[in-house]
C-alpha positions in Angstrom: 14.8 3.6 9.5 13.1 3.0 6.2 9.9 4.9 5.2 7.2 3.5 3.1 4.7 5.6 1.3 1.4 4.5 -0.1 0.2 6.9 -2.7 -3.2 7.6 -4.1 -3.5 9.3 -7.4 -6.7 8.8 -9.1 -7.6 5.6 -7.3 -9.4 5.2 -4.2 -9.2 2.2 -1.7 -9.9 1.4 1.7 -6.6 -0.1 3.1 -6.4 -2.0 6.4 -2.8 -2.9 6.9 0.5 -3.7 5.2 2.4 -6.9 6.1 6.0 -7.2 5.0 6.9 -10.9 5.1 10.4 -11.9 4.4 10.9 -14.6 1.7 13.6 -16.2 4.1 12.4 -17.8 7.3 15.3 -16.6 9.1 14.4 -12.9 9.3 11.3 -11.7 11.4 8.0 -10.6 9.9 7.4 -6.9 9.8 3.7 -6.0 10.3 2.3 -2.5 9.9 -1.2 -1.5 11.0 -3.2 1.6 10.0 -2.5 3.1 13.4 1.3 3.0 12.4 0.8 5.6 9.7 2.7 8.6 10.8 1.5 11.0 8.1 -1.9 10.9 6.3 -2.5 13.5 3.6 -5.4 14.8 1.7 -8.0 12.2 0.7 -6.6 9.5 3.0 -8.0 9.3 6.6 -7.7 6.9 9.5 -11.1 5.3 10.3 -12.3 3.1 13.1 -13.8 -0.2 12.2 -15.0 -3.5 13.8 -13.4 -6.6 12.5 -10.2 -4.9 11.3 -6.8 -5.5 12.8 -6.0 -2.9 15.5 -9.5 -1.4 15.1 -8.5 1.1 12.4 -8.0 1.2 8.6 -7.0 4.0 6.1 -9.5 4.8 3.6 -10.3 7.3 0.7 -13.7 8.3 -0.6 -15.1 7.1 -4.0 -14.4 9.6 -6.9 -15.3 7.0 -9.4 -12.0 7.1 -11.4 -9.6 4.4 -12.4 -5.9 4.3 -11.4 -3.4 6.4 -13.1 -1.2 4.5 -15.8 2.0 5.5 -13.7 2.7 6.8 -10.2 3.3 10.5 -9.6 6.6 11.8 -8.2 4.6 14.2 -6.0 1.0 13.0 -5.4 -1.5 15.1 -3.4 -2.9 12.1 -1.5 -0.7 9.7 0.5 0.1 8.2 3.7 3.4 7.2 5.2 4.5 4.6 7.9 8.2 4.1 9.1 9.8 0.8 9.9 13.2 -0.7 10.2 14.2 -3.8 8.0 17.3 -5.6 7.9 19.6 -5.0 4.8 20.1 -7.6 2.3 16.9 -9.5 3.0 14.4 -10.2 0.4 10.9 -9.1 1.5 7.5 -10.0 0.2 4.8 -7.3 0.3 1.3 -8.0 1.5 -1.7 -5.7 1.6 -5.2 -6.2 2.8 -7.4 -4.0 0.6 -11.0 -3.4 0.1 -12.2 -1.2 -2.8 -14.5 1.7 -1.8 -17.9 0.7 -3.0 -16.6 -2.6 -4.1 -15.7 -1.2 -7.5 -12.9 -1.9 -9.8 -12.1 1.7 -10.1 -11.1 1.9 -6.4 -9.1 -1.2 -5.7 -5.4 -0.3 -6.3 -2.5 1.6 -4.7 1.0 2.6 -5.7 3.6 1.8 -3.1 7.0 3.5 -2.7 9.9 2.9 -0.4 12.9 4.8 1.1 16.2 2.8 0.8 14.6 -0.3 -1.1 17.0 -1.8 -3.7 16.8 -4.6 -6.3 19.1 -7.6 -6.4 21.9 -5.5 -8.0 21.7 -2.8 -5.3 19.9 -0.3 -7.7 17.3 2.0 -6.1 13.7 0.6 -6.4 10.4 2.2 -5.9 11.7 5.3 -4.4 9.7 8.0 -2.6 9.6 11.2 -4.8 10.1 9.3 -7.9 7.7 8.3 -10.8 8.5 4.6 -10.0 6.4 2.6 -7.6 5.1 -0.8 -7.0 1.4 -1.3 -8.1 -0.8 -3.4 -5.8 -4.2 -4.1 -7.4 -6.8 -6.0 -5.5 -8.5 -7.6 -8.5 -6.3 -9.5 -10.8 -8.6 -8.9 -13.9 -11.5 -6.5 -14.7 -14.6 -8.3 -13.5 -12.9 -10.9 -11.4 -15.6 -10.3 -8.8 -13.6 -9.5 -5.8 -15.8 -7.9 -3.1 -15.0 -7.0 0.5 -11.6 -7.3 2.0 -9.0 -9.4 0.2 -5.3 -9.8 0.2 -2.9 -9.0 -2.6 0.9 -9.6 -2.7 4.0 -8.5 -4.6 
């Protein structure tokens, strides 16, 4: 099984779900909902909501800070969900995000994986490392994204 950890350092976002969609049409989609989070730590919490997939989303409160320049190997605030993905299959990560208070300073997360590799087989975005995939809801400062939106990497 592969574990996926979403980490929150100095960023605060409301997160609905993560969808892992393979680039290849031959492999099945892997869809994770907030209810699939097995561990929710510190500032993150599961919250009920109408109009969200599965009736729950993961959220943090607004501290009014911007994201850290790099991920932390041992963040204090994070959540984790486990899934099994076929090996040697390229995947595309989609997240549905909503920034707390619709502010740019709350609209990004660092994503880490257990067992993920690049095309050469080297470890990529490993849990417990200072390496992670940055997912930022707004592509630029002042782009004007408000409410729920999708971002992919």
